[in-house]
Phi, psi and omega in degrees: 000129177283130181271147179290151178297137180284178180297325182295312180299317180299315178302314178299311183300319179303315181295323179298313181298316178298321182294316181296319178296319178299320179296317180300312181298317182302321183294320178295318178299315178305319179294319178296317178299315184302315180301323181291321188276351184231068177286175178277097187287327174302317181292314178305319177298320177292320181290326179293319177297325178293312180302316180300321181292322177292323176293319174303316179293320182291334182277342186294123180090347182247324182191165177268130180246139172227145174247117185234180171216154180213155178281131178296153180293343174287347173081010185241347186219153168263130189256117174293148179207146167266142172233129176236128182243144176297148178297134178092349181288147179226178180295340178274355173289157173232094191251145170283163180222161177233130168273119190255115184253109183296158177282173174071137177295322177243077182224194177200186178284097185287151178297342176297347179272352185307305180302328181279328175286324172303319184290322179297317179291322178297333183273355176101009180271143163273138185236131174234132186236095185285137173267076193301164184300146188093347179295157180268156176102004185230021174093168188296317183301322181284322176301313182289345184277007180312133179220081191304113180073005177250250185295343175295333178290319177299320175305319185284311183299327179300338179301332178294319176296328178293314175303316185290324185270334185250343187234086183290348174286347181276135173272100188289356171276356184231065182238129177251174174221137178222141179209161185236137176055245174301323176290336173292321178297315180301313180304314181294317180293328179298315180279330175292326181270340179228077193289341183254005185279324180247157183261342180193159184215150172224135178230121186250127183042053188280153167290137187227333186221100183297321182299304181298322181298313183290323176300319182289319186259351178110114186299308182297317178296321182290320178294328177291333177273317191262345185213064179294333180270001179060042175291331179284347176080013179129187184282165182307326183293336182263346182220058186295330181298313182290331175289319179296314179304328183259012178246111188306328186307328187270010184228017180306325178299344184272356183298126179233359182232160177300137183227129175253135177223128175240134177225169185231132182297328184261026178283117182265000176261286174269086185303150183301336180291335176277318187276326184300322179297332178291312177308310186297317183297317179294317182291332179276319190262324189230042189293335180286340183250339189255144171237120186233149178219127177252110177273133190295298180213064185288148181299125182100344178058246182308324187253020191304332184261355182246010184283116190226144175291121186298328182279317183263342187062028179264126176301155178293334176058043166294158181306320181292317178299313178301313184297318179301312182291319174305313175295325175300309185291325176292326179296313184284342183298319186289306179285333180258323179068185178262194186307316187264006186288134177265144176246126181288000000 
């Protein structure tokens, strides 16, 4: 007579089935990660050449554009960068400047910034936009060099030295930095780590807390995106110090210059639960230096201030978008001023 399987046998079978299911899921995840990690680099290079062409065309009649490269302060890579100068500016000019930090872990200087960089140069700012390591469009080696919250910050901060050495028209006492999302995180880390390098900073919908972010969005999925080479050395629970070092929320006390932060309650990328603690910390600890704004439910959520018609390059001009940019330009006016402003 065949005996029914005992509890031990059932338990073993259950574990085997769970193991097989987990392996299948892991294989699917691995395939997805591999697809993310191996893009078509030749196509990206072609797309970047097209993007450069569109920027040159969009600059004509509005500003002077240069595409340059410079050695990162980290000493290991040459960083491509866009530079935009007001029309008519000369080496005898004394102009303020903005370091412009693009969004996205795997991004570049998107064309939706065109109307805003035109506006910046029309206001008398020189703009430098570093394509920091990990950006798309510059080949596999550059893509694989991603160092989230680490050397990518050095790439961006070194842009100030480039302005100082190559652009005599820039008044290096009047340099600000502005960034969005992941670029907002870089902007924050730049001023926290280098408190005397910039005169003012703006961070729009910035990533602020890697520990909370990974827990909320999935540790494995996020690490596959932001740290494929394991430069962070593991998940947050095994390396909390390095994650805190790369999370702006833990460094608010280091702020020494004016800072503007805008966030959105309906942001589905950098959730309000991640950004609101930064706003609250700034209001509590650095109210004399910070200006913050929480937008309730702006159209577009995470991208509410950057939504532009791709064909006409005209911003959507929702009330929140208009308000955000008015606040940004007004915020930079006092510490950076215009072309003829003197700094004591």
